[in-house]
C-alpha positions, -999 to +999 in steps of 0.1 A: -402+202+033-362+208+047-354+221+010-386+247+013-372+261+044-336+264+033-345+279+002-366+304+017-340+321+039-335+356+027-300+352+013-315+327-011-348+341-019-336+364-047-323+333-071-347+325-098-329+288-096-342+287-062-377+298-068-380+270-093-364+244-069-385+260-040-420+255-060-406+221-075-404+215-039-440+220-029-452+202-060-434+174-052-451+174-019-486+175-028-474+147-055-460+125-029-493+130-003-515+120-029-490+091-040-493+081-006-533+079-006-540+066-038-515+040-036-495+033-006-525+034+022-546+018-003-526-015-008-518-015+028-558-010+039-579-023+007-558-040-017-581-075-015-610-050-019-595-032-046-586-064-064-620-074-063-638-042-073-618-051-106-634-082-109-669-082-093-693-059-070-698-068-033-720-088-027-724-082+013-715-055+034-686-075+046-673-073+011-666-033+014-637-018+025-642+017+037-612+031+029-617+018-009-653+031-010-636+068+003-611+066-026-640+057-052-661+085-045-631+111-043-612+095-072-629+115-100-618+151-081-586+141-066-570+121-101-568+149-120-553+172-093-525+145-085-518+146-127-519+184-129-491+181-099-472+154-116-470+172-148-460+207-128-429+191-117-421+175-147-420+207-163-404+224-132-379+202-136-376+212-172-373+250-163-346+246-137-322+230-164-333+257-187-325+284-158-290+268-156-284+268-191-293+302-195-267+310-170-238+287-183-247+300-222-251+340-211-234+346-178-237+383-184-274+389-198-286+362-172-296+382-143-320+405-171-333+372-185-338+353-154-353+377-132-376+373-100-401+386-122-398+361-151-395+333-132-427+337-115-441+345-148-428+313-159-437+292-132-471+306-134-473+302-173-460+262-167-487+259-138-516+273-164-506+249-193-504+221-164-539+229-153-553+231-190-537+202-201-556+182-172-590+201-173-603+172-196-592+147-168-621+163-146-646+145-169-630+114-169-639+097-142-676+093-121-686+077-088-714+055-091-734+048-062-747+011-054-766-002-027-767-039-014-788-053+011-771-054+046-780-068+080-820-069+092-830-054+060-814-020+058-795-008+025-757-004+025-744+024+001-709+017-015-690+036-047-675+025-074-652+048-097-660+041-139-650+061-169-676+086-181-685+086-213-663+110-223-633+088-204-648+059-228-649+077-260-621+071-288-613+103-292-605+111-259-583+081-249-562+086-279-559+126-273-556+122-235-542+088-231-521+081-263-506+109-283-511+137-259-497+117-231-467+105-254-461+143-267-463+164-236-458+139-205-427+123-221-415+136-257-415+178-250-398+176-213-374+144-223-363+171-255-361+198-234-338+181-211-317+164-235-310+196-254-303+217-224-278+194-210-261+190-241 
């Protein structure tokens, strides 16, 4: 947040690198907020429930943790948002590196190549790529509603996040889980960073 405030200063807003860094800071903020809710708070508030849900379904209302129930309800929406911004942050890091490489390699042409217009086009293109790459993830997980008998014969509702038919499909797991992930999340960014820095 402090980085964004500093980089929004009028004297700093006109540089392409600062535009990338501001956007990267915002993407990191979204990632951190997601991480806090999906992981940090989850382990603090519902670790035992999270561990038990993996192995068995709750049998009584006492075994249902409301935070875990909430996470399972929204996980199919929350997870793709998290992975989109995570990938966005990775490629923005590459964009900053390429931007610096252009300034070092072609110092006289750099201002034309790295104009603010081109920078915003690049940022928009990177986000579009990250969104479309993670689009199948919106169909990977679903929240299934379950009911158990509560006290006095009432029924208690709880949710369990699980893979959809698409999420279980071998083609989906191979492309999104293995090869696509290795190429687009590790391979391409690592290669860009390595080549630009060398």
